[in-house]
N, CA, C and O atoms as a DFTB+ gen file, in Angstrom:
560 C
 N C O
     1  1     108.072      99.365      53.099
     2  2     107.449      99.292      53.918
     3  2     107.883      98.515      55.002
     4  3     108.324      97.366      54.975
     5  1     107.695      99.343      56.064
     6  2     108.630      98.937      57.443
     7  2     106.776      99.006      58.497
     8  3     105.851      99.781      58.254
     9  1     106.806      98.236      59.277
    10  2     105.493      98.116      59.930
    11  2     105.850      98.229      61.678
    12  3     106.871      97.632      62.017
    13  1     104.981      99.036      62.906
    14  2     105.284      99.510      63.590
    15  2     103.634      98.885      64.375
    16  3     102.509      99.379      64.294
    17  1     104.052      97.796      65.013
    18  2     102.280      97.393      65.249
    19  2     102.323      97.862      66.823
    20  3     103.383      97.596      67.390
    21  1     101.266      98.555      67.648
    22  2     101.293      98.978      68.755
    23  2     100.153      98.470      69.430
    24  3      99.069      98.967      69.124
    25  1     100.195      97.334      70.522
    26  2      99.015      96.560      70.893
    27  2      97.993      96.077      70.314
    28  3      96.773      96.241      70.290
    29  1      99.294      95.031      69.555
    30  2      99.252      94.146      68.344
    31  2      99.772      92.518      68.420
    32  3     100.250      91.803      67.539
    33  1      99.483      92.259      69.794
    34  2     100.659      90.548      69.686
    35  2      99.268      90.317      68.611
    36  3      98.268      91.016      68.443
    37  1      99.632      89.225      68.089
    38  2      99.172      88.792      67.243
    39  2      99.454      87.075      67.848
    40  3     100.179      86.259      67.280
    41  1      98.739      86.854      69.013
    42  2      98.607      85.179      69.800
    43  2      97.456      84.709      68.798
    44  3      96.994      85.249      67.792
    45  1      97.210      83.704      69.335
    46  2      96.149      82.263      68.427
    47  2      95.093      82.913      69.583
    48  3      95.341      82.972      70.787
    49  1      93.677      83.454      68.826
    50  2      92.818      83.902      70.126
    51  2      92.447      82.423      71.002
    52  3      92.907      81.397      70.500
    53  1      91.901      82.329      71.865
    54  2      90.947      81.081      72.374
    55  2      89.295      80.845      72.295
    56  3      88.529      81.791      72.111
    57  1      88.920      79.706      72.428
    58  2      87.755      79.720      72.686
    59  2      86.745      79.297      70.957
    60  3      85.573      79.325      70.581
    61  1      88.210      78.912      70.327
    62  2      86.976      78.905      68.921
    63  2      86.587      80.396      68.078
    64  3      85.721      80.451      67.205
    65  1      87.394      81.542      68.525
    66  2      87.268      82.874      68.190
    67  2      88.027      82.893      66.948
    68  3      87.669      83.736      66.126
    69  1      89.268      81.928      66.563
    70  2      90.160      82.268      65.761
    71  2      89.436      81.775      64.684
    72  3      89.227      82.625      63.819
    73  1      89.006      80.713      64.472
    74  2      88.042      80.488      63.150
    75  2      87.030      81.533      63.087
    76  3      87.209      82.106      62.012
    77  1      86.401      81.875      63.490
    78  2      85.746      83.297      63.269
    79  2      86.670      84.674      62.912
    80  3      86.455      85.212      61.826
    81  1      87.362      85.061      63.520
    82  2      87.967      85.663      62.991
    83  2      88.275      85.718      61.295
    84  3      87.852      86.446      60.397
    85  1      89.290      84.496      61.341
    86  2      89.868      84.549      60.388
    87  2      88.683      84.207      59.234
    88  3      88.710      84.942      58.247
    89  1      87.777      83.290      59.265
    90  2      86.251      83.714      58.549
    91  2      85.908      85.161      57.874
    92  3      85.913      85.552      56.707
    93  1      85.562      85.877      59.312
    94  2      85.145      87.177      59.237
    95  2      86.242      88.363      58.404
    96  3      85.970      89.425      57.846
    97  1      87.265      87.811      58.563
    98  2      88.417      88.662      58.043
    99  2      89.165      88.281      56.695
   100  3      90.023      88.814      55.991
   101  1      88.715      87.560      56.681
   102  2      89.092      86.112      54.826
   103  2      90.345      86.614      55.016
   104  3      90.793      87.494      54.282
   105  1      91.182      85.972      56.261
   106  2      92.486      85.452      56.296
   107  2      92.732      83.939      55.300
   108  3      93.770      83.283      55.212
   109  1      91.617      83.725      54.733
   110  2      91.588      82.136      54.198
   111  2      92.336      82.414      53.169
   112  3      92.948      81.454      52.701
   113  1      92.580      84.140      52.319
   114  2      93.134      84.100      51.427
   115  2      94.462      84.926      51.023
   116  3      94.882      85.154      49.889
   117  1      95.010      85.315      52.283
   118  2      96.482      84.756      52.405
   119  2      97.077      84.288      51.902
   120  3      96.780      83.095      51.958
   121  1      98.413      84.561      50.953
   122  2      99.287      83.653      50.508
   123  2     100.126      83.509      51.344
   124  3     100.937      84.420      51.510
   125  1     100.174      82.722      51.868
   126  2     101.240      82.531      53.141
   127  2     100.575      80.403      53.650
   128  3      99.540      79.743      53.729
   129  1     101.515      80.313      53.764
   130  2     101.531      78.760      54.130
   131  2     101.255      79.073      55.610
   132  3     102.027      79.899      56.098
   133  1     100.239      78.540      56.472
   134  2      99.699      78.084      57.873
   135  2      98.650      79.456      58.417
   136  3      98.032      79.513      59.479
   137  1      98.705      80.726      57.066
   138  2      98.159      81.575      57.916
   139  2      96.724      81.435      57.771
   140  3      96.248      82.465      58.247
   141  1      95.629      80.551      57.282
   142  2      94.524      80.197      57.480
   143  2      94.475      79.561      58.700
   144  3      93.390      79.821      59.222
   145  1      95.137      78.862      59.381
   146  2      95.236      78.155      60.356
   147  2      95.673      78.920      61.200
   148  3      94.851      78.843      62.114
   149  1      96.632      79.787      61.558
   150  2      96.878      80.781      62.254
   151  2      97.692      81.880      62.405
   152  3      98.717      82.093      61.758
   153  1      97.086      82.778      63.522
   154  2      97.406      84.219      63.773
   155  2      99.234      84.211      63.231
   156  3      99.959      84.249      62.236
   157  1      99.241      84.138      64.595
   158  2     101.278      84.285      64.760
   159  2     101.836      83.705      63.041
   160  3     102.781      84.350      62.586
   161  1     101.330      82.661      62.230
   162  2     102.276      82.311      61.217
   163  2     101.901      83.685      60.303
   164  3     102.788      84.087      59.550
   165  1     101.277      84.042      60.323
   166  2     100.711      85.971      59.324
   167  2     102.175      86.389      59.659
   168  3     103.156      86.241      58.930
   169  1     102.122      87.053      61.162
   170  2     103.673      87.366      61.085
   171  2     104.937      86.720      60.870
   172  3     105.958      87.308      60.514
   173  1     104.820      85.333      61.126
   174  2     106.034      84.918      60.630
   175  2     106.286      84.866      58.866
   176  3     107.364      84.777      58.277
   177  1     105.349      84.927      58.472
   178  2     105.498      85.169      56.847
   179  2     105.638      86.217      56.355
   180  3     105.906      86.307      55.157
   181  1     105.483      87.372      57.204
   182  2     105.906      88.535      56.579
   183  2     107.573      89.328      56.938
   184  3     107.706      90.551      56.970
   185  1     108.527      88.508      57.140
   186  2     109.646      88.558      57.858
   187  2     110.480      88.321      56.780
   188  3     111.299      89.181      56.455
   189  1     110.325      86.567      55.778
   190  2     111.174      86.658      55.095
   191  2     110.054      86.827      53.537
   192  3     110.390      86.493      52.401
   193  1     109.041      87.285      53.846
   194  2     108.391      88.056      52.092
   195  2     108.781      89.055      52.616
   196  3     107.618      89.456      52.566
   197  1     109.506      90.192      53.269
   198  2     110.316      91.253      53.392
   199  2     111.236      91.668      54.032
   200  3     111.226      92.559      54.881
   201  1     112.494      90.743      53.482
   202  2     113.250      91.017      53.907
   203  2     114.785      92.839      54.344
   204  3     115.721      93.185      55.065
   205  1     114.020      93.211      53.367
   206  2     114.514      94.766      53.591
   207  2     113.611      95.506      54.565
   208  3     114.114      96.254      55.404
   209  1     112.521      95.356      54.499
   210  2     111.401      95.796      56.056
   211  2     112.268      95.356      57.409
   212  3     113.015      94.384      57.531
   213  1     111.911      96.440      58.439
   214  2     111.952      96.427      60.043
   215  2     110.821      95.795      60.244
   216  3     110.224      95.660      59.176
   217  1     110.396      95.454      60.925
   218  2     109.354      95.162      61.679
   219  2     109.230      95.111      63.118
   220  3     110.141      94.560      63.737
   221  1     108.135      95.653      63.822
   222  2     108.353      96.154      65.796
   223  2     107.312      96.160      66.404
   224  3     106.465      97.038      66.243
   225  1     107.190      95.201      67.196
   226  2     105.834      95.070      67.935
   227  2     106.068      95.873      69.441
   228  3     106.895      95.589      70.308
   229  1     105.047      96.974      69.442
   230  2     105.153      97.230      71.468
   231  2     103.897      96.600      72.067
   232  3     102.810      96.664      71.492
   233  1     104.043      96.102      73.022
   234  2     103.308      95.868      73.465
   235  2     103.486      95.391      75.430
   236  3     104.551      95.144      75.996
   237  1     102.284      95.395      75.978
   238  2     102.480      94.486      77.178
   239  2     102.494      93.149      77.109
   240  3     102.060      92.622      76.084
   241  1     103.075      92.213      78.357
   242  2     102.266      90.789      78.197
   243  2     101.136      90.132      78.263
   244  3     100.714      89.087      77.768
   245  1     100.568      91.235      79.227
   246  2      98.839      91.264      79.119
   247  2      98.227      92.194      79.116
   248  3      97.912      92.811      80.133
   249  1      97.778      92.646      77.414
   250  2      97.244      93.737      77.486
   251  2      96.031      93.150      77.449
   252  3      95.745      92.101      76.873
   253  1      95.081      94.094      78.296
   254  2      94.236      93.949      78.904
   255  2      92.931      93.964      77.393
   256  3      92.104      93.053      77.430
   257  1      92.862      94.692      76.528
   258  2      92.386      94.798      75.163
   259  2      92.496      93.440      74.254
   260  3      91.469      92.867      73.889
   261  1      93.458      93.085      73.999
   262  2      93.789      91.861      72.855
   263  2      93.799      90.332      74.029
   264  3      94.005      89.172      73.675
   265  1      93.540      90.772      75.300
   266  2      93.567      89.543      76.322
   267  2      91.766      89.759      76.238
   268  3      91.328      88.691      75.810
   269  1      90.819      90.560      76.443
   270  2      89.645      90.260      76.269
   271  2      89.515      89.413      74.893
   272  3      89.542      88.232      74.549
   273  1      89.323      90.991      74.165
   274  2      88.786      90.390      72.516
   275  2      89.236      88.900      71.970
   276  3      88.472      88.182      71.324
   277  1      90.759      88.495      72.367
   278  2      90.855      86.831      71.950
   279  2      90.442      86.096      72.636
   280  3      90.126      85.114      71.965
   281  1      90.181      85.914      73.872
   282  2      89.018      85.155      74.602
   283  2      89.516      84.903      75.653
   284  3      88.778      84.267      76.405
   285  1      90.718      85.200      76.116
   286  2      91.435      85.158      77.309
   287  2      90.882      84.594      78.723
   288  3      90.933      83.666      79.531
   289  1      90.124      86.283      78.308
   290  2      89.475      86.599      79.957
   291  2      90.400      87.135      80.694
   292  3      91.106      88.038      80.246
   293  1      90.615      86.395      82.631
   294  2      91.417      86.993      83.262
   295  2      92.648      86.255      83.210
   296  3      93.579      86.576      83.949
   297  1      92.793      84.733      81.932
   298  2      93.949      84.144      82.407
   299  2      95.167      84.722      81.728
   300  3      94.987      85.297      80.655
   301  1      96.153      84.655      82.130
   302  2      97.570      85.479      81.420
   303  2      97.846      84.502      80.386
   304  3      97.846      83.280      80.535
   305  1      98.031      85.014      79.550
   306  2      98.280      85.470      77.809
   307  2     100.073      85.363      78.091
   308  3     100.628      84.683      77.228
   309  1     100.975      85.919      79.128
   310  2     102.184      86.102      79.028
   311  2     103.147      85.273      78.043
   312  3     103.965      85.660      77.208
   313  1     102.774      84.074      78.423
   314  2     103.180      82.516      77.675
   315  2     103.367      82.680      76.293
   316  3     104.347      82.372      75.615
   317  1     101.963      83.374      75.849
   318  2     101.358      82.986      74.404
   319  2     102.571      84.640      74.048
   320  3     103.671      84.359      73.573
   321  1     102.415      85.431      74.180
   322  2     103.415      86.654      74.114
   323  2     104.623      86.084      74.354
   324  3     105.496      86.462      73.572
   325  1     104.931      85.374      75.100
   326  2     106.695      85.273      74.910
   327  2     106.844      84.147      73.787
   328  3     107.827      84.072      73.051
   329  1     105.951      83.441      73.753
   330  2     106.214      82.630      72.103
   331  2     106.043      83.442      71.017
   332  3     106.988      83.731      70.283
   333  1     105.495      83.636      70.931
   334  2     105.053      84.874      69.547
   335  2     106.333      85.735      69.669
   336  3     106.753      86.151      68.589
   337  1     106.822      85.977      70.433
   338  2     108.647      86.980      70.113
   339  2     109.040      86.053      70.152
   340  3     108.797      85.751      68.983
   341  1     109.782      84.724      70.771
   342  2     110.601      83.902      70.390
   343  2     110.360      83.389      68.817
   344  3     111.198      82.887      68.068
   345  1     109.296      83.602      68.617
   346  2     109.399      82.890      67.101
   347  2     108.873      83.862      65.796
   348  3     108.553      83.353      64.722
   349  1     108.831      85.261      66.031
   350  2     108.284      86.172      64.906
   351  2     108.926      87.340      65.426
   352  3     108.820      88.245      64.599
   353  1     109.644      87.757      66.607
   354  2     110.550      88.967      66.391
   355  2     112.144      88.565      67.053
   356  3     112.598      88.819      68.169
   357  1     112.599      88.036      66.200
   358  2     114.061      87.560      67.166
   359  2     115.120      87.790      66.225
   360  3     116.314      87.528      66.370
   361  1     114.257      88.563      64.766
   362  2     115.316      88.079      63.826
   363  2     115.908      89.177      63.584
   364  3     116.037      89.914      64.562
   365  1     116.473      89.679      62.232
   366  2     117.383      90.582      62.268
   367  2     116.406      91.957      61.766
   368  3     116.696      93.153      61.774
   369  1     115.267      91.328      61.377
   370  2     114.541      92.492      60.788
   371  2     113.666      92.975      61.654
   372  3     113.026      93.878      61.114
   373  1     113.361      92.802      62.685
   374  2     112.241      92.664      63.567
   375  2     112.820      92.482      65.006
   376  3     113.922      92.007      65.278
   377  1     111.720      93.020      66.022
   378  2     112.182      93.359      67.267
   379  2     110.741      93.805      68.181
   380  3     109.562      93.953      67.858
   381  1     111.625      93.952      69.697
   382  2     109.543      94.213      70.508
   383  2     110.161      94.810      71.748
   384  3     111.125      94.541      72.465
   385  1     109.308      95.639      71.716
   386  2     109.676      96.556      73.014
   387  2     108.236      96.023      74.040
   388  3     107.076      96.385      73.844
   389  1     108.696      95.115      75.108
   390  2     107.416      94.431      75.777
   391  2     107.515      94.804      76.925
   392  3     108.666      94.861      77.358
   393  1     106.557      95.137      77.714
   394  2     106.611      95.729      79.089
   395  2     105.691      94.271      80.199
   396  3     104.792      93.688      79.594
   397  1     105.880      93.949      81.216
   398  2     105.188      93.875      81.848
   399  2     103.619      94.649      82.191
   400  3     103.533      95.873      82.082
   401  1     102.729      94.030      82.501
   402  2     101.464      94.944      82.785
   403  2      99.930      94.307      81.724
   404  3      99.685      93.255      81.134
   405  1      99.383      95.280      81.877
   406  2      97.993      95.594      81.103
   407  2      97.503      96.148      80.111
   408  3      96.548      95.776      79.430
   409  1      98.553      97.628      79.937
   410  2      98.150      98.544      78.904
   411  2      98.212      98.015      77.732
   412  3      99.149      97.294      77.391
   413  1      96.893      98.411      76.730
   414  2      96.626      98.383      75.385
   415  2      97.703      99.204      74.287
   416  3      98.227      98.811      73.245
   417  1      97.738      99.828      74.635
   418  2      98.965     100.435      73.092
   419  2      99.733     101.309      74.405
   420  3      99.343     101.574      75.542
   421  1     101.447     101.713      73.403
   422  2     102.634     101.849      74.192
   423  2     102.825     103.593      74.010
   424  3     103.190     104.443      74.822
   425  1     102.530     103.663      73.001
   426  2     102.720     105.341      72.619
   427  2     102.570     106.188      72.948
   428  3     103.262     107.198      72.819
   429  1     101.268     105.983      73.671
   430  2     100.786     107.375      74.814
   431  2     102.478     107.910      75.447
   432  3     102.910     109.060      75.365
   433  1     103.214     106.708      76.067
   434  2     103.707     107.514      77.064
   435  2     105.615     107.224      76.282
   436  3     106.535     106.506      76.676
   437  1     105.554     107.732      75.644
   438  2     107.234     107.748      75.150
   439  2     108.306     107.760      75.861
   440  3     109.349     107.303      75.393
   441  1     108.242     108.333      77.234
   442  2     108.904     107.464      78.072
   443  2     109.186     106.583      79.055
   444  3     110.019     106.682      79.955
   445  1     108.301     105.567      78.771
   446  2     108.453     104.433      79.402
   447  2     109.338     103.809      79.303
   448  3     109.837     103.492      78.223
   449  1     109.856     103.397      80.688
   450  2     111.212     102.273      80.141
   451  2     110.712     101.112      80.852
   452  3     110.073     100.959      81.893
   453  1     111.348     100.103      79.699
   454  2     111.563      98.813      79.737
   455  2     113.040      98.409      80.390
   456  3     113.861      98.905      81.162
   457  1     112.859      97.153      79.570
   458  2     113.867      96.190      80.228
   459  2     115.712      96.805      80.127
   460  3     116.159      97.305      79.094
   461  1     116.308      96.674      81.042
   462  2     117.524      97.722      80.879
   463  2     117.595      99.039      80.741
   464  3     118.602      99.311      80.087
   465  1     116.949     100.065      81.075
   466  2     116.487     101.301      81.168
   467  2     116.549     101.686      79.865
   468  3     117.243     102.683      79.669
   469  1     115.827     101.001      78.549
   470  2     115.909     101.776      77.389
   471  2     114.532     102.206      77.478
   472  3     113.657     101.447      77.894
   473  1     114.310     103.344      77.122
   474  2     113.196     104.161      76.612
   475  2     112.112     103.544      75.356
   476  3     112.606     102.848      74.469
   477  1     110.762     103.818      75.349
   478  2     109.991     103.308      74.019
   479  2     110.389     104.284      72.897
   480  3     110.583     104.018      71.711
   481  1     110.482     105.648      73.621
   482  2     111.102     106.392      72.752
   483  2     112.536     106.167      71.833
   484  3     112.515     106.365      70.618
   485  1     113.461     105.845      72.361
   486  2     114.607     105.757      71.797
   487  2     114.277     104.108      71.660
   488  3     115.359     103.786      72.151
   489  1     113.823     103.189      71.462
   490  2     113.584     102.038      70.345
   491  2     112.571     102.659      69.816
   492  3     111.853     102.359      70.770
   493  1     111.991     103.154      69.264
   494  2     110.975     103.611      68.203
   495  2     111.974     104.617      67.815
   496  3     111.689     104.925      66.657
   497  1     112.682     105.075      68.082
   498  2     113.777     106.078      67.164
   499  2     114.864     105.148      66.249
   500  3     115.418     105.383      65.175
   501  1     114.907     104.140      67.045
   502  2     116.262     103.269      66.746
   503  2     115.820     102.613      65.304
   504  3     116.419     102.465      64.239
   505  1     114.037     102.176      65.916
   506  2     113.605     101.808      64.235
   507  2     113.433     102.377      63.297
   508  3     113.635     102.005      62.141
   509  1     112.969     103.524      63.740
   510  2     112.734     104.109      63.069
   511  2     114.140     104.683      61.670
   512  3     114.152     104.451      60.461
   513  1     115.072     105.409      62.479
   514  2     116.577     105.536      62.130
   515  2     117.062     104.761      60.881
   516  3     117.220     105.288      59.780
   517  1     117.316     103.253      61.205
   518  2     117.813     102.284      60.570
   519  2     119.008     102.653      60.609
   520  3     119.613     102.673      59.538
   521  1     119.763     103.084      61.936
   522  2     120.766     103.371      62.074
   523  2     121.481     102.560      63.168
   524  3     122.656     102.608      63.532
   525  1     120.732     102.008      63.478
   526  2     121.845     100.779      64.174
   527  2     120.435      98.943      64.535
   528  3     119.279      98.709      64.889
   529  1     121.562      98.297      64.150
   530  2     120.698      97.236      64.621
   531  2     119.161      96.959      65.556
   532  3     119.068      97.559      66.626
   533  1     118.046      96.086      65.131
   534  2     117.223      96.384      66.053
   535  2     117.659      95.314      67.087
   536  3     118.322      94.314      66.813
   537  1     117.141      95.700      68.463
   538  2     117.279      94.478      69.447
   539  2     116.120      94.716      70.241
   540  3     115.763      95.854      70.546
   541  1     115.432      93.526      70.635
   542  2     114.309      93.060      71.373
   543  2     114.603      93.996      72.757
   544  3     115.701      94.010      73.315
   545  1     113.606      94.658      73.141
   546  2     113.452      95.513      74.744
   547  2     112.202      94.502      76.062
   548  3     111.485      95.306      76.658
   549  1     112.018      93.417      76.365
   550  2     111.566      92.755      76.864
   551  2     112.101      92.000      78.644
   552  3     113.210      91.589      78.986
   553  1     110.919      92.060      79.371
   554  2     110.922      91.795      80.416
   555  2     111.721      89.832      80.061
   556  3     111.261      89.124      79.165
   557  1     113.138      89.274      81.183
   558  2     112.758      88.380      81.513
   559  2     113.017      87.274      82.814
   560  3     112.339      86.249      82.896
């Protein structure tokens, strides 16, 4: 099983929404430490549980849909996205393609160019083909 998430940075929701989502989505039944308390813990638990799988996240640092849905409003959620990337998308079987901005999904623009001139298309092809190590593409 490999996982490519487009526009789904699992940052912790604000304003009590995390508890509501966890209850409505039955996250308390997940069999991983911390998953009932933290959205980022779900991502962190997947990698060691599936060491032969590859995980990738495609996102903008201030995804307008996630920012609203997760209770950030107009607040910058870039620091939370950066923390998620550092904790969950820096291992040998995981990487992220991240751009500045507010776009919700990125796959609709395969020629989108990220840091270092890497296109979204080449990042996704590298993830899918498994012929090269995963490397994150993100603004610094």
